[in-house]
C-alpha positions in Angstrom: 0.0 0.0 0.0 1.3 3.5 -0.9 0.7 7.0 0.3 1.2 10.4 -1.3 3.9 12.6 0.3 5.8 15.8 -0.2 9.4 14.6 -0.3 12.6 16.7 -0.1 15.4 15.0 -2.0 17.9 18.0 -1.9 18.0 21.3 -0.1 17.0 24.5 -2.0 13.9 26.3 -3.1 10.3 25.1 -3.7 11.4 23.3 -6.8 13.2 20.8 -4.6 9.8 19.4 -3.4 8.4 16.4 -5.1 5.0 14.9 -4.8 5.6 11.2 -4.7 3.9 7.9 -3.9 5.9 6.1 -1.1 5.2 2.9 0.9 3.0 3.1 4.0 5.0 2.0 7.0 3.7 -1.0 8.9 3.6 -0.2 12.7 5.8 -2.3 15.0 4.9 -3.1 18.6 4.6 0.1 20.5 3.5 2.2 17.4 0.2 3.2 15.8 -0.6 4.1 12.2 -2.8 7.2 11.6 -4.4 7.7 8.2 -3.8 11.4 7.6 -6.3 13.4 5.5 -4.1 16.5 5.5 -0.8 17.7 6.9 0.7 21.2 6.7 4.2 22.4 5.9 5.0 25.1 8.3 7.8 27.7 8.7 10.2 25.1 10.2 9.6 22.8 7.2 10.5 25.7 4.9 13.7 26.1 6.9 14.5 22.4 6.6 13.9 22.6 2.9 16.2 25.6 2.5 18.8 24.2 4.8 19.0 27.4 6.8 18.3 26.0 10.3 21.2 23.6 10.2 19.0 20.7 11.1 20.5 17.4 10.2 17.9 15.4 8.4 18.7 12.4 6.3 17.5 12.9 2.7 15.1 12.1 1.3 12.9 13.7 4.0 9.1 13.8 4.1 7.7 17.2 5.0 4.3 17.8 6.6 4.8 15.6 9.7 3.4 18.0 12.3 -0.2 17.6 13.5 -1.7 15.7 10.6 -5.5 15.6 10.5 -6.8 12.1 10.2 -8.1 8.9 11.8 -6.8 5.9 13.6 -5.9 3.2 11.1 -4.2 0.3 12.9 -2.6 -0.4 16.3 0.4 -2.4 17.4 0.4 -1.2 21.0 -1.8 -1.1 24.1 -2.8 2.5 24.6 -5.0 3.4 27.5 -5.5 7.2 26.7 -4.7 9.6 23.9 
């Protein structure tokens, strides 16, 4: 199963962002999988893309990881509260 993601493959301007289909990660014990309907790219993401914050991120890097809106998809953990 695949998902659509905004992927940064090299630092630079907006032209470095690529819309790609990438594999969905299967949760391992202690993790959950959330089906995201939307995820924003904020100011920090722009900094990571530009390389101006000096954040070491292995490339390719998927942007839009903060606060996705979505629903619970599958569970590999015992969670008592959210």
